[in-house]
N, C-alpha and C positions, 0 to 999 in steps of 0.2 A: 760886145754882144757876140754870143755863139752863133755861128751860121747854122743853117738847117742841115748842112752836111755833117757838122760836128755833133749836133744833137742826135741826128739819125745814127751816127757811129756810136755814141754813148748808149743810146737806146738799144742798138743792136748788141753791144757788149754785155749790157745787163741781161738782155734776153738770153744770150748764150750762157751767162753765168747761172741764170735761173735754170736753163735747160740742163747745164752740167750738174747743178745741185740736185735737180730732180733725178737725173740719170744716176748720179752717185748715190742718192738716197735709195733709188730702186735697186741699184747694184748691191748696196749695203744690206738692204732688206733681203734681197735674194740670197746673198752670201750667208746672212744670219740664219735665214730659214733652212737653207741647204745644210749649214753646219749643225743646226739643232736636229734636223732629221737624221743626218749621218751619225751623230753621237748617240741619239736615242736608239737607233738600230744597233749600234755597237754595244750599248749597254744591255739591250735585250739579248743579243747573242752571247755576251759574256755571262749574263745570269743563267742562260740556258746551259752554257758550257759548264759552269760551276755546278749546276744542279745535276747534270749528267755525270760529272766527275764524282760528286758525292755519292750518287747512286752506285757507280761502279766500285767505289771504295767500300760501300756497305756490303755489296755482294761478295767481294774478296775477303773482307774481314769476317763475315758470317761463315764463309766456306772454311776459312782457317779455324775459326772457333768450333765449327762442327767436327773438323778433323781431330782437334784436341779433345772434345767431349767424348768422341768414340774411343780414342786412345785411353782416356781416363776410365771410361766404363769397362773396357776390356782388362785394364790393369786391376780395377777393383774386383772383377770376376776372378782374375788369377789369384789375388790374395784371399778371396773367399774360398776357392778350391783348396788352397794350401792350408788355411787356418780353420775353415769350417765356421767362422764367425758370421752369424746371420746378419749382423749389422753391415758387414761388408757386402753381403748378398743384396741387402736393401739398397745400399749405396750404388752397386752396379745397376740395379733395376731403375733407380731414379735417374741416374746419368744417361742410361739408354733411352728412357722416355724423353729426357731433355733433348737428346740428339734428334729424336723424331719430331719434336716441336720446332727445332732449328731447321730441319728439312722442309717443314710446312712453311716456315717464314721465308726460306730461300725460294720456295715455289712461288710465293706471293710476290716477292720483289723482282723476280725475273719473268713475271707473267707478261710484261710488255715486250719481251724479246723472244720471238718464236725460235730462234736458233738455240737458245739455252734450254728451252723446255724439254726436249728429248734427253738432254743430259741429266736434268733434275729427275725425270722419270726413271732413267737407268739407275741413278743414285738411290731413289726410293726402293726400287726392286732389289738392288744389292743390299740395302739396309734391312729390308724385311727378311731376305734369305739369311743374312748374317745373324739377325735376331733369333731365327729358329735354330741355327747351329749353336749359338751361345746358350739358349734356353735349355738345350739338352745337357750341356755341361753343368749349368746351375741346378737342374733337376737331379742329376746324378749326385751332386754334392748334398742336396737337401735330403736325399735318401741314404746318405752315409756312404755312398760308393766313391770314395775319394780317389782310389786308384783309377777307376774307370773315368771319373770326371777329369783327373789330371791328364790322362791320355787323350781324352776328347779336347781338352783345352789346347794342348800342344798341337794336336791335329788341326784344330780350328785356326791356329796361328798361320798355317800354310794354306788355308782355304783360298780358292780363287775369288771368293766374294770380298775378302779384305783387300786384295789387289784391285778388284773392280771399283771399290769405294774410293781408294786412294787415287787411282788413275782418273776416275770421273771427276773428282774434286780438282785434281791438278789441271785437267783439260778445261774445266769450267772457269778456273781462276785465270788460266792462260788466255782463254778467249776474252774474258772480261778485261784483262790487262791490254790486250790488243785493241779491243773496242775503245778503251780509255785513251790509248795513244791516238787512235783515229779521231776521236772527238776533240782531243787537245789540239791536234794538228789543224782540224777544221776551224776551231775557235781562233787559233793564232792567225790562220789565213784570213779569216773574216776581220780580225782586228787590224791586220796589216792593210787590207783593202780600205777599211774605214779611215786609217791614218793617211793613206795616199789621197783619198778624196778630200780629207781635211786639209792636207798640204796644198792641194790645188785651190781650194777655197781661200786659204791664207794668202796666196799670191794675189787673188783679186781683192782681198781685204786690205792689202797694203795701201790701195788707193783711198781707203777710208780709215782714218785713225781709229775711230770707235770700232769699226769692223775688225781692224787688225788686232786691237786690244782684246776684243771679245774672242776672236779666233785663237789668239795665243793662249788665253785663259782656258778655253775649252780643250785646246790641244794638250796643255799641261795636265789638265784634269783627266783626260783620256789615258795619257801615258801613265799617270799615277795609278789609275784604276787597274790598268793592265799589269803593272808591277805588283800591286796588292793581290790580284788574282793569281799570278804566278807564284808569289810567296805562299799564299794559302794552299795552292796545289802541291808545292814542295813540302809544306808542313804535313799535309795529309799523307803524302807518300812516305815521309819519314815515320809517321805514326804507324802506318801499315807494316813497314819493315820492322819496327820495334815490337809490334804485336807478334809478328811471325817469329822473330828471334826469341821472344819470351815463351811462346808455345814450345818451340824446339828445346829450349833450355829446361823447361818444366818436364817435358817428356823424357829427356835424357836423365834428369835427376830421379824421376820416378822409376825408370828402369834400373838405375843403380841401386836404389833403395830396395826394389823388389828382389834383385839378385842377392843382396845382403841378407834380407829376411829369409829367402829360400835356403841360403847356406846355413844360417843359424838354426832353422827348423830341422834341416837335414842332420846337423851335428847333434842336436838335442835328441832326435829320434834314434840315431846310432848309439849315443850314450845310454839312453833308456833301454834299448834292446840289449846292449852288451851287459849292462848291470843285471837285467832280468834273467838273461840266459846264464850268467855266472851264478846267480842265486839258485836257479833251478838245478843246474848241474852240481853245485856244491851240496845241495840237499840229497840228490840222487847218489853222488859219490860217497856221501856220509853213510847212506844206507848200505851201499856195496861194501865199503871198508869196514863198517861196524859188523856187518853180517859175517864177513870173512874172518875178522878178529875173534868173534864169538865162536865161529866154527873151529878155528885153530885151537882155541882153548879147550873145547869139549869134544874134539874128534876122537880122543882116546877114551875119555870117561863115558861119554853118552853119544853114540853115533847117531841116534834119532834126532837129538837136539842139534847136532852138527849139521844134519841134512836140512832141518828147518832153517837154520841160519844161512846155509848155502842157498836155499830156495829164496829167502828174503833178499840176499845179495843179487841173485839172478833177476828177481823182479825189479830191483832198483836199476840194474843195468838195462833191462828191457824198457823201463820207463824213460831212461836217458836216450836209448835208441829211438823210442817213439817220439820224443821231443825233437830229435834230429829230423825224423821223417816229417813231422808237422812243419818244421821250418822249411824244409825242402819243398814240401807241397805248397806252402804259402808263397815262397819266392819264385818257384818255377811252375806252379799250377800243375803238378803231376796228375796224370789221369787216374781215375778211380778204378780199383779192381772190384767191380760190382758182383754181388752174389745175392741170392734170395735169403733174407734173414727174418726169423721170427722175432719180432721186437720184444715180446714178453720174455722169451727164452734168453735173449741177449742180456736183458737187464738182470734176470735171475742169476745168470752165470757170472755176473759181476759183483754179486753180493759180498763174497769174501774179500775181493779186492777193495771194494768200497769200505768195508769194515776196517781192514788193516790201514788203508790210506787215511781215513778221516779220524780214526781214533775212537776210544771207548766213550768219550764224552758226547759223541754225536749219536742220537737214536735214529736209525734208518728204517723207514717204512717203505716196502716195495708192494705196489698194488698193480694187478693185472686186470685191465678192462678191455684189452685189445681183442679178445675172443679169437686168438690165432692169427691176427692180422700180420701181414708180412710187408717188407720193404725191399727194394733193390738198392744196395749200398755197399761200400767198402767196410768190411767188418771192423778192421783195426781202427780206421778213422772214426767210425760211428762210436766204438767203445771209448776212444780218446775224447770224443765230444761229450759223452755222458760223464766221464771221469772229470773232465775239465769243469763242467757245470757243477759237479758235486764239490770239487775243491774250492771253487769260487764261493759256493754256498757256505762251506765250512769257514772260510775267511770272513764272510759277512756275519756269521754267528759267533766270531771270536773263539772258534773251537768248541762250542757248547750249544746244543739245541736239538731240534728235531728236523730231519730231512726226509722228504717224501719223494720217491721216484715212482711215477705211475705211467703205464702204457694204456692207450685207448685208441678209439677210432672216431672219425667224424666225417661228415660230408659238407664241403664248403661251396658257397657260391663264388662266382668270379670276383677276385679282388676283395673278398670278405676279410682276408688277412693279408696285408701287404698287397703284392701284385700276383697272388696265386691264381691259378686257373681253377675253373669249377671241376669238382670231382671228389673221389674218396681219398681220405688221408689217414695214415696211422700217426698217432701223436705219442711223443715221449716228453713227459712233464717233470721238471725238477723244481720243487717248492721248498723254501726255507723260511724260518721265522726270525731272520736276522734283522739288521738295521735298516734294510731297504735303501732306496735311492730316490733322489729328487728328480722331477721330470727332465730338467736340463741334462742331468747326468745319464739318465736312462736313454735319452736320444742319441748319445755318443758312444755307448758301450761297445758297439760293433765296429767302431773306427779302428784301423790299425794303429798300434802303439799307444792307444788311449787306455789309461789305467788309473784307478783311484788309490792304488797302493803306493807305498813309499818307494823312492828311487832304489832300484836294486832288488825289490820284492816281487817284481812281475815284469813280463815282457810286453804286455799289452797286446799279445797276439792270440790269446786263447779264444775269446769270443769272436774276434774277427775271423779266425780260422774256422770256427763252427759256422759262422754265417756263410763263409765261402763254400764250405762243404754242402750245406743245405741248398744254397743256390745252384751248385753243380747237380744236385739231385732234383732240381726244379721244384723245391719246396719253399717254405717260409719259416721265419722265426718270430714268435710272439713273446713279448715281455710285459709283465704287469708288476709294478713296484710302487711303493710309497714309503716315505720315511717312517720308521718304527713299525711297519706292517709287513716286513719281509718282501721276498721277491719270488715270482713264478716265471720260469722260462719254459716255453713249449716249442718243441720241434714238430713242424707239420711236414711229414714225408709222404709223397704220393704212393698209394697202394698200387702194385702192379696188377694188370688185368688177370682175371681168374683163368682164362684159357691159356695164358702164357706160363702160369705156375699153378698147376692143379692142386699142389699140396697145401696152398694157402686157402683159408676159409673165407667165403664171401661175407660181407657185412653191410649194414646200413645203420646210420646213427639215428 
């Protein structure tokens, strides 16, 4: 039989085993609870870190996309200025509006960061200023002032607003990248602290097999989640780098294509100009050489006829010299030798020249409704303008038809015709009954080097030189044309004040 001392010892051992079991159970439960709480906090911090990283990547990608959109819009504007194609102008406008919506989205996604908001505000201000600069270039192109539009476009390329946009975007991206690095470092530190706590708990869990197994499982899971998070972050970073490289490559390719297009158009314009000038000079030299040959043949038999032939040759030479002067005036914008001119007298004095130039198959009607109205202009250039309009009318009528040259007066309100100022104007109208023009052709007739004639049959500078002359005189040009209904071109030239030129007669329309 067991003694009371042995029984008491066995009972005491069982009690200690129970106590140890309870203690181990409590320790296991404490370890398990502490491990769950630690891992839950680590998961929440990881999810928050991933969310903040995704937000930073969204900001950087959107900023890079905005930079690419602005670059594409300005490239479209450059092609529009060069080609005058309104579809390119619409493409520039749509892309510029898209850039504005991207700025709005950038403002929304950075609204939670007070440090980034001033940069977005500066970006929006620079975007608005840049839009006003580019709109002037687009407006000049829409009005056919391609030379002025091209100058404004290249001037806008050096504008400080473009540098402000690029600098602000780079600063915004750099700050977002630094913020991303800080957030990543904070997340990694939090994960490291959580891992340390989990390791301490694992030491206590070794005393309990189940606790050790559970602790090991949760530790492996935490490590795996951290590796997945790092892999995802690396993948997002690689995607951002790929997008940046793609934007840079597309921008470089666009600039190369733009340079090639500009060179092609330049060579085409030079070829067209050379062919047209060669054609015009060939015609004028034919008149000079023919007149001299006829004069040589008749100098002995008929001196009067020889004089007429010499006069014709002289007139051809003078027309060649006038063409040279027009080219110089167009290329160097020579100043006008202004004088007071009676418009009706100028047109009447050109009647013989128009008859000889246009030929017998053209019936010329000269009408004076100007009532002595005068203009301040360069006589030679104004005569060349009228002659140019008459020659274009002859070509439109295929050398046969009726041409009307009329002078008149009118009073216009502000911007009633083009962008003219309000006041009194003397008009010179050249009307033909030729083939007329479609609206899309009529819109481009004043563009330099634009011509509907065959290659080598015209320079494309005649009407553009007339437009430049009238603009120098602060006047306007009106054109009315339709296919099969002829063309009417009207020069609106400001009438000088009566007190400055008392020989001119006052008028009111």
